[in-house]
C-alpha positions in Angstrom: -33.1 45.0 117.2 -29.4 45.9 117.3 -27.9 47.9 114.5 -26.2 45.8 111.8 -22.9 47.2 113.0 -22.9 44.8 115.9 -22.1 42.0 113.4 -18.8 43.8 112.6 -16.1 42.0 114.5 -13.3 44.0 116.0 -12.0 42.3 119.1 -8.4 42.9 120.1 -6.6 41.4 123.1 -4.5 44.0 124.8 -0.9 43.2 125.9 -2.0 43.3 129.6 -4.5 40.4 129.0 -1.9 37.7 129.4 1.5 38.5 131.0 2.8 35.2 129.7 2.8 36.6 126.2 5.6 39.1 126.9 8.1 36.3 127.3 8.5 35.8 123.6 10.4 39.0 123.1 12.9 38.2 125.9 15.0 36.0 123.6 14.6 36.5 119.9 15.3 33.8 117.4 18.4 34.4 115.2 17.9 36.3 111.9 17.5 34.5 108.6 20.9 35.7 107.2 19.5 35.4 103.7 18.4 31.8 104.1 15.0 30.5 103.1 13.3 29.2 106.4 12.8 25.5 106.7 11.8 23.4 109.7 11.5 19.8 110.7 8.2 18.2 111.9 8.4 16.0 115.0 8.4 13.0 112.7 11.6 14.2 111.0 9.9 15.4 107.7 11.3 18.6 106.3 8.8 21.5 106.1 9.0 24.7 104.1 7.9 27.7 106.3 6.5 29.6 103.3 3.8 28.2 101.0 1.2 29.3 98.6 -2.3 29.5 100.2 -5.1 28.0 98.1 -8.1 30.2 99.0 -9.1 33.5 97.3 -9.6 31.8 93.9 -6.2 30.3 93.4 -6.4 28.3 90.3 -4.2 26.0 88.2 -2.3 28.8 86.4 -1.6 30.5 89.8 -0.2 27.2 91.2 2.0 26.8 88.2 3.4 30.3 88.4 4.1 29.8 92.1 6.0 26.5 91.4 7.9 28.3 88.7 8.8 31.1 91.1 10.2 28.5 93.5 7.4 27.6 95.9 7.7 24.1 97.2 4.8 24.1 99.6 1.2 24.3 98.4 -1.8 24.5 100.8 -5.2 23.7 99.5 -8.5 22.3 100.9 -11.8 20.6 100.0 -13.9 23.7 100.8 -14.7 25.0 97.3 -17.3 27.4 98.8 -14.3 29.0 100.7 -12.4 29.6 97.5 -10.3 26.5 97.2 -9.9 24.4 94.0 -8.2 21.2 95.0 -8.7 19.6 91.6 -6.9 22.5 89.9 -3.9 22.1 92.3 -3.8 18.5 91.1 -3.9 19.5 87.5 -1.0 21.9 88.1 1.0 19.1 89.7 0.5 17.0 86.6 1.7 19.8 84.3 4.7 21.1 86.3 8.3 20.1 85.6 9.0 20.2 89.4 9.4 16.7 90.7 6.6 15.5 93.0 9.0 14.6 95.8 10.2 18.3 96.0 6.7 19.7 96.7 5.0 19.6 100.1 1.3 19.2 99.4 -1.2 19.9 102.2 -5.0 19.7 102.0 -7.8 20.1 104.5 -11.0 18.1 105.2 -14.3 20.0 105.2 -16.0 20.0 108.7 -19.1 18.4 107.2 -17.0 15.3 106.6 -16.1 14.9 110.2 -16.5 11.2 111.2 -14.4 8.1 110.7 -16.0 6.8 107.5 -16.5 10.3 106.1 -12.9 11.1 106.6 -11.8 7.9 105.0 -13.8 8.8 101.9 -12.6 12.4 102.0 -8.9 11.5 102.0 -9.5 9.2 99.0 -11.2 12.1 97.2 -8.2 14.4 97.8 -5.7 11.8 96.6 -7.7 11.4 93.4 -8.2 15.1 92.8 -4.5 15.8 93.4 -3.4 12.9 91.3 -1.1 11.5 94.1 -0.8 8.4 96.1 0.5 10.2 99.2 -0.2 13.6 100.7 2.5 15.3 102.7 -0.1 16.7 105.2 -3.8 16.5 105.8 -5.6 18.8 108.3 -9.1 18.9 109.7 -10.2 22.3 108.4 -12.4 22.9 111.5 -13.0 20.9 114.6 -16.8 21.2 114.3 -19.6 22.3 112.0 -21.8 25.3 112.5 -24.9 26.7 110.8 -23.9 28.2 107.4 -20.6 26.3 107.2 -22.0 22.9 106.4 -24.6 21.6 104.0 -25.1 18.4 106.0 -24.8 17.1 109.5 -21.4 15.4 110.1 -21.3 11.7 110.6 -19.2 12.0 113.7 -16.7 14.2 115.6 -13.2 15.4 115.1 -12.0 12.5 117.3 -13.6 10.0 114.9 -11.8 11.8 112.1 -8.5 11.8 113.9 -8.6 8.0 114.3 -9.0 7.8 110.5 -6.1 10.2 109.9 -3.9 8.2 112.3 -4.6 5.1 110.2 -3.7 6.9 107.0 -0.6 8.1 108.6 0.3 4.6 109.7 -0.2 3.3 106.1 2.1 6.1 104.7 -0.6 7.7 102.6 -0.4 10.8 104.8 3.0 12.2 105.8 1.6 14.4 108.6 -1.7 15.1 110.2 -3.1 18.2 111.9 -6.0 20.5 112.6 -7.1 24.1 112.3 -8.5 26.6 114.9 -7.2 25.0 118.0 -7.7 26.5 121.5 -6.4 25.3 124.9 -9.2 22.9 125.5 -8.9 21.2 122.1 -5.1 21.1 122.4 -5.4 19.2 125.7 -7.6 16.6 123.9 -5.3 16.4 120.9 -2.3 15.6 123.1 -4.2 12.6 124.5 -4.5 11.0 121.0 -2.2 8.1 120.0 -0.5 10.4 117.4 -0.3 14.1 118.4 -0.7 16.7 115.6 2.3 17.5 113.5 0.8 20.8 112.4 -1.7 23.2 114.0 -3.0 26.0 111.7 -4.5 29.0 113.5 -5.3 32.6 112.6 -2.2 34.8 113.4 -1.1 38.2 112.2 0.8 41.1 113.9 -2.4 42.3 115.6 -3.6 38.8 116.6 -0.5 36.9 117.5 -2.0 33.8 119.3 1.1 33.7 121.5 -0.3 31.3 124.1 -1.1 28.5 121.6 2.1 29.2 119.7 4.0 28.7 123.0 2.1 25.5 123.8 2.9 24.2 120.3 6.6 25.0 120.7 6.6 23.1 124.1 5.0 20.1 122.5 7.2 20.2 119.3 4.1 20.8 117.1 4.6 23.0 114.0 2.5 26.2 114.3 1.2 27.3 110.9 -0.6 30.7 110.5 -3.4 31.6 108.1 -4.4 35.2 107.2 -0.9 36.4 108.3 -1.3 39.5 106.1 -4.5 40.5 107.9 -7.3 39.2 105.7 -9.3 38.0 108.7 -10.0 41.6 109.8 -12.0 42.1 106.6 -13.7 38.8 106.8 -14.8 39.5 110.4 -16.3 42.9 109.6 -13.5 45.4 109.9 -13.5 48.1 107.2 -9.8 48.2 107.2 -6.9 45.8 107.2 -4.6 47.1 109.9 -1.6 45.1 108.7 -1.5 47.2 105.5 -2.1 50.5 107.1 -0.1 50.4 110.3 2.6 53.1 110.5 5.0 50.9 112.4 5.0 48.2 109.8 5.2 50.7 107.0 8.2 52.5 108.6 10.0 49.2 109.1 9.3 48.3 105.4 10.6 51.6 104.2 13.8 51.3 106.3 14.7 48.1 104.4 13.3 49.0 101.0 10.8 46.2 101.3 7.0 46.0 101.4 4.8 45.3 104.4 4.0 41.8 103.3 7.7 40.9 103.2 8.3 42.4 106.7 5.4 40.4 108.2 6.5 37.1 106.5 10.1 37.7 107.6 8.9 38.5 111.2 6.6 35.5 111.5 9.0 32.9 110.0 11.8 34.2 112.3 9.5 33.2 115.1 9.3 29.7 113.6 5.7 30.2 112.3 4.8 28.8 108.9 2.8 31.0 106.6 0.7 30.4 103.5 -0.3 33.7 102.0 -2.6 33.3 99.0 -2.0 35.2 95.8 -3.1 35.0 92.2 -0.6 37.6 91.1 2.8 36.2 90.0 4.7 39.4 91.0 3.2 39.3 94.5 3.9 35.5 94.7 7.6 36.2 93.9 7.9 39.0 96.4 6.3 37.0 99.2 8.7 34.2 98.6 11.6 36.6 98.4 11.2 38.0 101.9 14.6 37.0 103.4 17.2 39.2 101.6 17.1 41.5 104.6 17.0 41.0 108.3 14.9 42.7 110.9 16.8 44.2 113.8 15.9 43.0 117.3 14.3 46.3 118.0 12.1 46.0 114.9 11.1 42.5 115.9 10.1 43.7 119.3 8.1 46.6 117.8 6.1 44.2 115.7 5.7 41.9 118.7 4.2 44.8 120.6 1.5 45.3 118.0 -0.4 42.3 119.4 -3.6 43.7 120.8 -3.2 47.2 119.2 -6.5 48.5 118.0 -7.4 48.4 114.4 -9.9 51.2 115.1 -7.0 53.3 116.3 -5.1 52.5 113.1 -8.0 53.8 111.1 -8.2 57.0 113.2 -12.0 56.5 113.6 -14.2 55.4 116.4 -17.7 54.2 116.0 -20.4 55.3 118.4 -21.1 51.5 118.8 -17.6 50.9 120.0 -17.1 49.8 123.7 -13.8 49.1 125.6 -14.4 46.2 127.9 -12.3 44.7 130.7 -13.1 41.3 132.1 -11.5 40.3 135.4 -11.1 36.7 136.6 -11.0 36.6 140.4 -11.0 32.9 140.4 -7.9 30.7 140.3 -8.6 28.7 137.1 -8.0 29.8 133.6 -11.1 30.6 131.5 -11.3 30.5 127.7 -13.2 33.4 126.2 -15.1 33.4 122.8 -16.8 35.9 120.7 -20.1 34.6 119.2 -20.5 35.5 115.5 -24.2 36.2 115.5 -24.6 35.7 111.7 -23.0 32.2 111.6 -23.2 31.0 115.3 -19.4 30.3 115.2 -17.6 30.7 118.5 -14.3 32.5 117.8 -11.6 32.0 120.5 -10.3 35.4 121.5 -8.0 34.6 124.4 -7.4 32.9 127.7 -8.4 34.7 130.9 -5.9 33.5 133.4 -6.8 33.1 137.1 -6.3 36.3 139.1 -5.9 38.3 135.9 -7.8 40.4 133.4 -8.4 40.8 129.7 -9.2 44.1 127.8 -11.1 44.1 124.6 -12.2 46.6 122.0 -15.7 45.4 121.1 -19.1 46.7 119.9 -22.6 47.2 121.2 -24.4 43.9 120.9 -21.4 41.6 120.8 -21.8 38.4 122.7 -19.1 36.6 124.6 -19.1 33.2 126.2 -16.6 32.0 128.8 -15.7 28.4 129.2 -13.7 26.3 131.6 -11.0 23.9 130.3 -13.5 21.1 130.3 -15.5 23.0 127.7 -18.4 23.8 130.0 -19.9 27.3 129.7 -19.1 29.4 132.8 -21.0 32.5 131.7 -22.2 34.5 128.7 -22.3 38.2 128.4 -23.7 40.6 125.8 -22.0 44.0 125.5 -24.3 47.0 125.6 -23.3 50.6 125.1 -25.8 51.7 127.7 -23.3 50.5 130.3 -20.8 53.1 129.0 -18.1 53.2 126.4 -15.6 52.0 129.0 -16.7 49.0 131.1 -15.3 46.6 133.7 -16.9 43.3 134.6 -15.9 40.6 137.1 -15.8 36.9 136.3 -15.7 35.0 139.6 -16.5 31.4 140.3 -18.7 31.2 137.2 -20.5 34.4 137.9 -20.1 37.7 136.1 
């Protein structure tokens, strides 16, 4: 039996994994110049790039304090087991003096409610809980269920749910539709739908920048929204540290501006056109997160943060576990392969990158971690379990479906 440490997730894509990623730093977007970042969805609706996240126990009082501080974008969900309280967001909307039309309200449908009829019912539940007749945006929280995430088997698939969302959008009850945790394969299918997503919400922070999907979203005029921008996912996935808060590069940039690390990260992400929804129950922190645009990062500072993508959180902590393994996978075929880490405790397949044809990907992993590789059609090419017996530095070949 493997040591429990194998369940601790620490997978980092190195910059050499996908050369396409380096293109982002070639031409940097203009600085904020003191302006709060707004964008426009592909349907013409205005979209605030900073909102209040609804997980981590955000309750009515916290929503009210955020609205009082100036937030005009509230992100919530139906997943109460994940810390959301959709009904308390609705109660706050009843009590606030901020006009309803000034607030962008977004919720998310639990994956156990995937399916046409289930989604129809779920949207009706959200409208009732939030005390509104129209939601500005509704996302599918996950494209599928997995053991531990759902208490029941879904009625249908994300495609069935998408049909229902399209109909709500047509009726005007939803102002935008979208989905979370999108990889290449799913994006291809989404673009085949009658109405393509207005918003895609994926995990992104300075050490996990999801540059390929962000690039695809930009090409398709889809708004990319990040969750866990301030590094929470590293803790959720087993890391003992949050590298965003401890990284010396981010700290030195923050010190240079008299700002804090969260403000630097929010400024950096939104300058790249990424929407962020950091959760906070602290009114002081809410205000400082929202007030992240009184300074501008230099182009050099932007590029330094861009270069953190793939940097090792283990290196940031100054510690190395005897279970840690550096692995390089080489794709000698011509077709792109999607790679996933399998969370052994939940069964969830976490997308960790795209292995381009004639290219390679380097990962910092742990003994016992399992990876699966899939083609763009979703079929499994191969699976591989890392073992420290093969050495702490390993190289494996993925070629024509064979490792």
